[in-house]
VEXDREN-2710 file (C-alpha; in Angstrom, 1 decimal):
% VEXDREN-2710
k/r/px/py/pz
1/MET/-55.8/1.9/-177.6
2/THR/-54.0/-1.0/-176.1
3/ASP/-55.8/-3.6/-174.0
4/THR/-53.4/-4.9/-171.3
5/LEU/-53.6/-7.7/-168.7
6/ILE/-51.2/-7.3/-165.8
7/VAL/-50.9/-10.6/-164.0
8/ASN/-49.1/-11.8/-160.8
9/ALA/-48.9/-8.3/-159.3
10/ARG/-48.8/-7.1/-155.7
11/LEU/-51.5/-4.5/-155.9
12/VAL/-51.3/-1.6/-153.4
13/ASN/-54.5/0.4/-152.9
14/GLU/-56.6/1.9/-150.2
15/GLU/-54.6/0.5/-147.3
16/ARG/-54.3/-3.0/-148.7
17/GLU/-51.5/-5.0/-150.3
18/PHE/-52.8/-8.1/-152.1
19/ASP/-51.8/-10.4/-154.9
20/GLY/-53.9/-10.2/-158.1
21/ASP/-54.3/-9.3/-161.7
22/LEU/-55.6/-6.1/-163.4
23/ARG/-57.1/-5.6/-166.8
24/VAL/-57.0/-2.4/-168.8
25/SER/-59.2/-1.6/-171.8
26/ARG/-59.8/1.7/-173.7
27/GLY/-57.7/3.6/-171.1
28/ARG/-59.5/2.4/-168.0
29/ILE/-59.2/-0.3/-165.4
30/VAL/-62.0/-2.7/-166.2
31/GLU/-61.3/-5.6/-164.0
32/ILE/-59.3/-6.4/-160.8
33/GLY/-59.2/-10.0/-159.6
34/SER/-57.3/-13.3/-159.4
35/GLY/-56.6/-15.7/-162.2
36/LEU/-57.9/-13.4/-164.9
37/ALA/-57.7/-15.0/-168.4
38/ALA/-56.0/-13.4/-171.3
39/ARG/-58.0/-12.5/-174.4
40/ASP/-56.7/-12.5/-177.9
41/ARG/-56.4/-8.7/-178.0
42/ASP/-54.6/-8.4/-174.6
43/THR/-51.0/-7.5/-174.2
44/VAL/-50.0/-9.6/-171.1
45/VAL/-47.5/-8.2/-168.6
46/ASP/-46.2/-10.6/-166.0
47/ALA/-45.5/-8.4/-162.9
48/ALA/-43.8/-11.4/-161.3
49/GLY/-44.8/-10.3/-157.8
50/ARG/-43.7/-6.7/-158.2
51/ARG/-45.8/-3.9/-156.6
52/LEU/-48.4/-2.2/-158.8
53/LEU/-49.5/1.2/-157.6
54/PRO/-51.8/3.9/-158.9
55/GLY/-49.9/6.6/-160.7
56/MET/-48.7/9.4/-158.4
57/ILE/-50.5/12.8/-158.5
58/ASP/-48.1/15.6/-157.8
59/ASP/-50.1/18.6/-156.7
60/GLN/-47.2/21.1/-156.7
61/VAL/-44.9/21.6/-159.6
62/HIS/-43.3/24.5/-161.4
63/PHE/-42.9/23.5/-165.1
64/ARG/-41.9/27.1/-166.0
65/GLU/-44.1/27.5/-169.1
66/PRO/-44.8/30.1/-170.3
67/GLY/-41.9/32.5/-170.1
68/LEU/-39.0/30.4/-168.7
69/GLU/-38.8/27.6/-171.2
70/TYR/-35.0/27.9/-171.3
71/LYS/-34.9/26.0/-168.0
72/ALA/-38.0/23.8/-168.2
73/ASP/-41.2/23.3/-170.2
74/MET/-44.3/21.1/-170.0
75/ALA/-42.9/18.5/-172.4
76/SER/-39.5/18.0/-170.7
77/GLU/-40.7/18.1/-167.1
78/SER/-43.7/15.8/-167.7
79/ALA/-41.4/13.4/-169.4
80/ALA/-39.2/13.4/-166.3
81/ALA/-42.4/12.9/-164.2
82/VAL/-43.6/9.8/-165.9
83/ALA/-40.1/8.3/-165.7
84/GLY/-40.5/8.8/-162.0
85/GLY/-44.0/7.2/-161.8
86/LEU/-45.9/10.5/-161.5
87/THR/-48.8/10.4/-163.9
88/SER/-50.6/13.6/-163.1
89/PHE/-49.4/17.1/-162.1
90/MET/-50.8/20.4/-161.0
91/ASP/-48.7/23.4/-162.1
92/MET/-48.2/26.6/-160.3
93/PRO/-49.3/30.1/-161.5
94/ASN/-46.0/32.1/-161.1
95/THR/-45.0/31.9/-164.7
96/SER/-44.4/34.8/-167.1
97/PRO/-47.0/36.0/-167.6
98/PRO/-48.6/34.8/-164.3
99/THR/-51.8/32.8/-164.4
100/LEU/-54.2/35.4/-163.0
101/ASP/-57.3/35.1/-165.2
102/ALA/-59.3/32.6/-167.2
103/THR/-57.5/33.5/-170.5
104/ALA/-54.1/32.7/-169.0
105/LEU/-55.4/29.6/-167.5
106/GLU/-56.8/28.2/-170.7
107/ASP/-53.6/29.2/-172.5
108/LYS/-51.7/26.7/-170.3
109/TYR/-54.2/24.0/-171.0
110/THR/-53.7/24.6/-174.7
111/ARG/-50.0/24.5/-174.4
112/ALA/-50.1/21.1/-172.5
113/ASN/-52.5/19.5/-175.0
114/GLY/-50.6/16.9/-177.1
115/ARG/-47.2/17.7/-175.3
116/ALA/-47.7/16.6/-171.7
117/TRP/-46.7/13.0/-171.0
118/ALA/-48.7/13.1/-167.8
119/ASN/-52.2/14.4/-167.0
120/TYR/-52.4/18.1/-166.1
121/GLY/-54.1/20.7/-164.1
122/PHE/-53.2/24.4/-163.6
123/TYR/-53.8/26.7/-160.6
124/MET/-55.2/30.1/-160.7
125/GLY/-52.9/32.6/-158.9
126/THR/-53.8/35.5/-156.6
127/SER/-52.5/39.0/-157.0
128/THR/-53.2/42.4/-155.6
129/GLY/-55.6/43.1/-158.5
130/ASN/-57.4/39.9/-159.7
131/LEU/-60.1/39.4/-157.0
132/GLU/-62.9/39.5/-159.6
133/ALA/-61.2/36.9/-161.7
134/ILE/-61.0/34.6/-158.7
135/ARG/-64.7/35.1/-157.9
136/ALA/-65.6/34.3/-161.5
137/LEU/-63.4/31.2/-161.7
138/ASP/-65.2/28.1/-162.8
139/PRO/-64.2/25.6/-160.1
140/ARG/-64.1/22.8/-162.6
141/THR/-61.2/24.4/-164.5
142/ALA/-58.6/24.5/-161.8
143/PRO/-57.5/22.4/-158.9
144/GLY/-57.3/25.5/-156.7
145/VAL/-56.4/29.1/-156.1
146/LYS/-52.8/29.7/-155.1
147/VAL/-51.9/32.4/-152.6
148/PHE/-48.3/33.4/-152.0
149/MET/-48.4/34.6/-148.4
150/GLY/-44.6/34.9/-148.5
151/ALA/-41.9/36.2/-150.8
152/SER/-42.7/35.7/-154.5
153/THR/-42.3/37.8/-157.6
154/GLY/-44.2/40.9/-158.8
155/ASN/-47.7/41.4/-157.6
156/MET/-48.3/37.8/-156.6
157/LEU/-47.1/38.4/-153.1
158/VAL/-50.4/39.1/-151.3
159/ASP/-50.1/40.5/-147.8
160/ASP/-52.9/43.1/-147.8
161/PRO/-55.3/42.0/-145.1
162/VAL/-58.4/43.1/-147.0
163/ILE/-57.5/41.2/-150.1
164/LEU/-56.5/38.1/-148.2
165/ASP/-59.8/38.2/-146.3
166/ALA/-61.7/38.5/-149.5
167/VAL/-59.8/35.6/-151.2
168/PHE/-60.5/33.3/-148.2
169/ARG/-64.1/34.3/-148.2
170/ASP/-64.9/34.1/-151.9
171/ALA/-62.6/31.6/-153.6
172/PRO/-64.7/28.9/-155.2
173/THR/-62.0/26.2/-155.0
174/PRO/-59.6/25.0/-152.3
175/ILE/-57.1/27.6/-151.4
176/ILE/-53.4/26.6/-151.4
177/THR/-50.8/28.7/-149.7
178/HIS/-47.1/29.3/-149.6
179/CYS/-46.6/30.4/-146.0
180/GLU/-43.6/32.5/-145.0
181/ASP/-43.7/35.9/-143.4
182/THR/-41.8/38.3/-145.8
183/PRO/-41.0/41.1/-143.3
184/MET/-39.3/38.6/-141.0
185/ILE/-37.3/37.2/-143.9
186/ASP/-36.3/40.6/-145.2
187/ALA/-35.1/41.6/-141.7
188/GLU/-32.9/38.5/-141.4
189/LEU/-31.6/38.8/-144.9
190/ALA/-30.4/42.4/-144.2
191/LYS/-28.5/41.2/-141.2
192/TYR/-26.7/38.5/-143.1
193/LYS/-25.9/40.8/-146.1
194/ALA/-24.4/43.3/-143.6
195/LYS/-22.1/40.5/-142.5
196/TYR/-21.3/38.6/-145.7
197/GLY/-22.4/40.8/-148.6
198/ASP/-24.0/38.9/-151.5
199/ASP/-22.0/35.7/-150.9
200/ILE/-23.9/34.4/-147.8
201/PRO/-23.0/30.8/-147.0
202/ALA/-25.7/28.4/-148.2
203/GLU/-26.1/26.9/-144.7
204/CYS/-27.5/30.2/-143.5
205/HIS/-30.6/29.9/-145.7
206/PRO/-32.7/28.1/-143.0
207/ASP/-31.9/30.9/-140.6
208/ILE/-32.8/33.7/-143.1
209/ARG/-36.0/31.9/-144.1
210/SER/-36.6/30.9/-140.6
211/ARG/-39.0/28.6/-138.8
212/GLU/-40.5/31.6/-137.1
213/ALA/-41.4/33.1/-140.5
214/CYS/-43.1/29.8/-141.5
215/VAL/-45.1/29.5/-138.3
216/LYS/-46.3/33.1/-138.3
217/SER/-47.6/32.9/-141.8
218/THR/-49.1/29.5/-141.4
219/GLN/-51.0/30.7/-138.3
220/LEU/-52.4/33.6/-140.3
221/ALA/-53.6/31.3/-143.1
222/ILE/-55.3/28.9/-140.7
223/SER/-57.0/31.8/-138.9
224/LEU/-58.4/33.1/-142.1
225/ALA/-59.6/29.7/-143.1
226/ARG/-61.3/29.2/-139.8
227/ARG/-63.0/32.6/-140.0
228/HIS/-64.5/31.8/-143.4
229/ASP/-64.7/28.0/-143.2
230/SER/-62.5/27.8/-146.3
231/ARG/-60.9/24.7/-147.7
232/LEU/-57.2/25.4/-147.0
233/HIS/-54.2/23.3/-148.1
234/VAL/-50.9/24.6/-146.7
235/LEU/-48.0/23.6/-149.0
236/HIS/-44.5/22.4/-148.2
237/ILE/-44.5/22.3/-144.4
238/SER/-40.8/22.3/-143.5
239/THR/-40.7/22.6/-139.7
240/ALA/-41.7/20.5/-136.7
241/ASP/-43.1/23.7/-135.1
242/GLU/-46.0/24.0/-137.6
243/LEU/-47.3/20.5/-137.1
244/ALA/-49.1/21.4/-133.8
245/LEU/-51.3/23.7/-135.9
246/PHE/-52.9/20.8/-137.8
247/THR/-55.3/18.1/-136.7
248/PRO/-54.1/14.5/-137.0
249/GLY/-56.4/11.9/-138.5
250/PRO/-57.5/10.7/-141.9
251/LEU/-58.2/13.1/-144.7
252/VAL/-61.6/11.6/-145.1
253/ASP/-63.2/10.0/-142.0
254/ALA/-65.4/6.9/-141.7
255/ASP/-68.5/9.1/-142.4
256/GLY/-67.0/10.5/-145.6
257/VAL/-66.3/13.9/-144.0
258/ARG/-63.2/15.6/-145.5
259/LYS/-60.8/17.8/-143.5
260/ARG/-61.2/21.5/-144.2
261/ILE/-57.6/22.4/-143.3
262/THR/-54.9/20.1/-144.6
263/ALA/-51.1/20.0/-144.7
264/GLU/-48.5/18.9/-147.2
265/THR/-44.7/18.3/-147.1
266/CYS/-42.3/17.6/-149.9
267/VAL/-39.9/14.8/-150.6
268/HIS/-36.7/16.9/-150.2
269/PHE/-37.7/17.7/-146.7
270/LEU/-37.7/14.0/-145.9
271/ARG/-34.3/13.2/-147.5
272/PHE/-32.1/16.3/-146.8
273/ASP/-31.4/18.5/-143.7
274/ARG/-29.1/21.3/-142.7
275/ALA/-25.9/19.1/-142.8
276/ASP/-26.4/18.7/-146.6
277/TYR/-25.8/22.3/-147.4
278/ALA/-22.0/21.8/-146.9
279/ARG/-22.1/19.2/-149.7
280/LEU/-24.8/20.5/-152.0
281/GLY/-24.9/24.3/-151.4
282/HIS/-27.4/26.1/-153.5
283/LEU/-28.5/22.9/-155.2
284/ILE/-30.8/22.4/-152.3
285/LYS/-31.7/26.1/-151.8
286/CYS/-35.5/26.2/-151.8
287/ASN/-38.3/28.2/-150.3
288/PRO/-39.2/27.4/-147.6
289/ALA/-35.8/26.2/-146.6
290/ILE/-34.6/22.7/-145.8
291/LYS/-34.1/22.9/-142.0
292/ASP/-32.8/20.6/-139.3
293/ALA/-32.5/16.8/-138.9
294/SER/-35.0/17.1/-136.1
295/ASP/-37.5/18.7/-138.5
296/ARG/-37.0/15.9/-141.0
297/GLU/-37.7/13.3/-138.4
298/ALA/-40.8/15.1/-137.2
299/LEU/-42.2/15.4/-140.8
300/ILE/-41.7/11.7/-141.4
301/ARG/-43.6/10.9/-138.2
302/ALA/-46.3/13.3/-139.1
303/LEU/-46.9/11.5/-142.4
304/ALA/-47.2/8.2/-140.6
305/GLU/-49.6/9.7/-138.0
306/ASP/-51.8/11.5/-140.6
307/THR/-51.0/15.0/-139.4
308/ILE/-49.6/15.7/-142.8
309/ASP/-52.1/14.7/-145.5
310/VAL/-50.2/14.9/-148.8
311/LEU/-46.7/14.3/-150.1
312/ALA/-45.6/16.3/-153.1
313/THR/-42.4/17.6/-154.9
314/ASP/-42.5/21.4/-155.4
315/HIS/-40.4/20.5/-158.5
316/ALA/-38.8/23.8/-159.4
317/PRO/-35.9/23.5/-161.8
318/HIS/-33.2/26.1/-162.5
319/THR/-30.0/25.8/-164.6
320/LEU/-26.8/24.8/-163.0
321/GLU/-25.3/28.2/-164.0
322/GLU/-28.0/30.0/-162.0
323/LYS/-27.5/27.7/-159.0
324/MET/-23.7/28.5/-159.0
325/ARG/-24.3/32.2/-158.4
326/PRO/-23.7/33.9/-155.1
327/TYR/-26.5/33.4/-152.5
328/THR/-28.5/36.6/-153.2
329/SER/-28.7/35.8/-156.9
330/ALA/-28.9/32.0/-156.8
331/PRO/-32.6/31.1/-157.3
332/SER/-34.5/28.8/-155.0
333/GLY/-35.9/25.5/-156.2
334/LEU/-34.7/22.1/-157.3
335/PRO/-35.8/19.4/-159.8
336/LEU/-37.5/16.4/-158.1
337/VAL/-40.2/14.7/-160.1
338/GLN/-38.0/12.0/-161.7
339/TYR/-36.8/10.5/-158.4
340/ALA/-39.5/11.6/-155.9
341/LEU/-41.4/8.3/-155.8
342/VAL/-38.3/6.2/-155.4
343/ALA/-37.0/8.6/-152.7
344/ALA/-40.3/8.2/-150.8
345/LEU/-40.1/4.4/-151.2
346/GLU/-36.7/4.6/-149.4
347/LEU/-38.7/5.3/-146.3
348/VAL/-40.5/2.0/-146.9
349/HIS/-37.1/0.2/-147.1
350/GLU/-36.0/1.9/-143.9
351/GLY/-39.2/0.8/-142.1
352/ARG/-40.5/4.3/-141.6
353/LEU/-43.6/4.1/-143.8
354/THR/-45.5/1.4/-145.5
355/THR/-46.0/1.3/-149.3
356/ALA/-49.7/1.8/-148.6
357/GLN/-49.0/5.0/-146.7
358/VAL/-46.8/6.3/-149.6
359/VAL/-49.6/5.6/-152.0
360/ARG/-52.2/7.3/-149.8
361/LYS/-50.1/10.5/-149.5
362/PHE/-48.9/10.6/-153.1
363/ALA/-52.0/9.4/-155.0
364/HIS/-55.2/8.9/-153.0
365/ALA/-55.0/12.1/-150.9
366/PRO/-54.4/14.5/-153.8
367/ALA/-57.2/13.0/-155.7
368/GLN/-59.6/13.3/-152.8
369/LEU/-58.4/16.8/-151.7
370/PHE/-58.8/18.3/-155.2
371/ASP/-61.8/16.3/-156.3
372/VAL/-59.9/14.7/-159.2
373/HIS/-62.3/12.7/-161.4
374/GLU/-61.6/8.9/-161.6
375/ARG/-57.8/9.0/-160.9
376/GLY/-55.6/8.2/-157.9
377/PHE/-56.9/4.7/-157.1
378/LEU/-56.8/1.2/-158.4
379/ARG/-60.6/0.9/-159.0
380/GLU/-62.6/-0.6/-161.7
381/GLY/-63.8/2.1/-164.0
382/TYR/-61.0/4.5/-163.1
383/ARG/-58.4/5.8/-165.6
384/ALA/-55.5/3.4/-166.0
385/ASP/-52.7/5.5/-164.6
386/LEU/-50.4/2.9/-163.2
387/VAL/-46.8/2.4/-162.0
388/LEU/-44.9/-0.9/-161.6
389/ILE/-42.1/-0.9/-159.0
390/ASP/-39.0/-3.1/-159.3
391/ASP/-37.0/-3.5/-156.2
392/THR/-33.6/-3.4/-157.9
393/PRO/-31.1/-0.8/-156.7
394/PHE/-29.8/1.9/-159.0
395/THR/-27.6/5.0/-158.6
396/VAL/-28.7/8.3/-160.0
397/ARG/-26.5/9.6/-162.8
398/ARG/-26.5/13.1/-164.3
399/GLU/-26.7/11.6/-167.8
400/ASP/-30.0/10.0/-166.9
401/VAL/-31.8/13.2/-165.9
402/LEU/-34.7/14.1/-168.2
403/SER/-35.5/17.5/-166.7
404/LYS/-34.3/20.2/-169.1
405/CYS/-32.0/21.7/-166.4
406/GLY/-29.9/18.5/-166.7
407/TRP/-29.1/17.8/-163.0
408/SER/-30.5/16.3/-159.9
409/PRO/-29.8/16.8/-156.2
410/PHE/-29.9/13.0/-155.9
411/GLU/-26.9/12.4/-158.2
412/GLY/-24.8/9.7/-156.7
413/THR/-27.6/8.5/-154.4
414/THR/-28.4/4.8/-154.6
415/PHE/-32.1/4.0/-154.4
416/HIS/-33.4/0.5/-153.6
417/SER/-36.5/0.7/-156.0
418/ARG/-36.8/1.8/-159.5
419/ILE/-39.7/2.5/-161.9
420/ALA/-40.2/-0.5/-164.1
421/THR/-43.2/0.7/-166.1
422/THR/-45.5/3.7/-166.2
423/TRP/-48.9/3.7/-167.9
424/VAL/-50.8/6.9/-168.5
425/ASN/-54.4/6.5/-169.6
426/GLY/-53.7/2.8/-170.3
427/GLU/-50.7/3.3/-172.5
428/VAL/-47.1/2.6/-171.6
429/VAL/-45.1/5.8/-171.6
430/TRP/-42.0/4.6/-169.7
431/ASN/-40.6/1.1/-170.0
432/GLY/-38.0/1.4/-167.3
433/GLU/-35.3/2.7/-169.5
434/ARG/-36.8/5.2/-171.9
435/LEU/-39.9/7.0/-172.9
436/VAL/-42.3/5.0/-175.2
437/GLY/-44.7/6.2/-177.8
438/ALA/-46.2/9.7/-177.7
439/PRO/-47.5/11.9/-174.8
440/GLN/-50.7/10.5/-173.4
441/GLY/-51.6/13.2/-170.8
442/GLN/-55.1/14.4/-170.6
443/ARG/-56.7/17.4/-168.9
444/LEU/-57.7/16.6/-165.3
445/ALA/-61.3/16.9/-164.5
446/PHE/-62.5/18.1/-161.1
447/ASP/-65.8/16.8/-159.7
448/ARG/-67.3/20.0/-158.4
END
């Protein structure tokens, strides 16, 4: 394993930005200080004043394996992730077959071993028939239990009140939810199909998957969590209306008490709004839908004010051919991991967030929320998952996209920061231009 000394860095960690050096040995951060001396075995990296961050932890990705490898897999999407400064990911259970028991969960860990460029964890899913598997889940083996309280596939849509109540009562891990009310969505879709047939204009998507559908489902999830004192994390908040349902304030307070009910938004809700459907069409079709500019502004403020606790991607790639289909057959989801961090850092360049706030939402908070062992911070003794930022502009090109789907909604966008280097477990895996070496990802451990 490589010993590395990073000197002359601008370290960003736990609400501080400070000049210093950081030493890595045997995959861990072993020393943080000023004027650290190089040893004979050290590889010295001169950061030259650039920002050094803890690697980002993305708590919401769809890497499509098993079952949909023609559009994405753990190797291709984790490669795109480390190129974007994301060093750990938590993958969703709606694969084929879905992750609904311990056997399917362990199969995904086996698949990732030796192939994932980033560290990895996998959620257990909820269905109409796996309540006993959820009750038997070892909480150290998964970041959480995922509940699709809105439209999904097969039997993973859970809207039976008895099953929902039991899940919120008995789940041994945090519960994470996709919140959209399916009957409301179905009713709106029927109206638009009656008017347009299958070729509904893309800009109608936020009206079909409406803010009202989001609010109703989120209210239900919060009511169940309060009834059972569950740890609830509501994914991909897309509306200003939902923000009033959550309590502002730090994820962990001064006494070390952690919020029981938390909220997340995603980077595409901060960079796109309804006006972008005219240009991008189904390329930005996702569930829940990207909505109005006023929602985007409210979500950015909510991040700054700590009403929203976590920033994630909901990376969900599909092929271009699939995305070019008519509305009713064009799938929802977009690839995001490769450019998510630099897209978030645009908010720093715009004066909307600080780098420390981005780090808190993208690294510290996921680690704290999901009890991730020794990751998500620049701390001595922690795993050396690091990202060096270079404030040099670049423009996204299709030929640079590493996701297997081969496209990005950010094509043609110029960002003002780029990823200079990514380390995973102390080893360089991205040098600013290409992948380096071999996959270094490890199975995430959860302190429970």
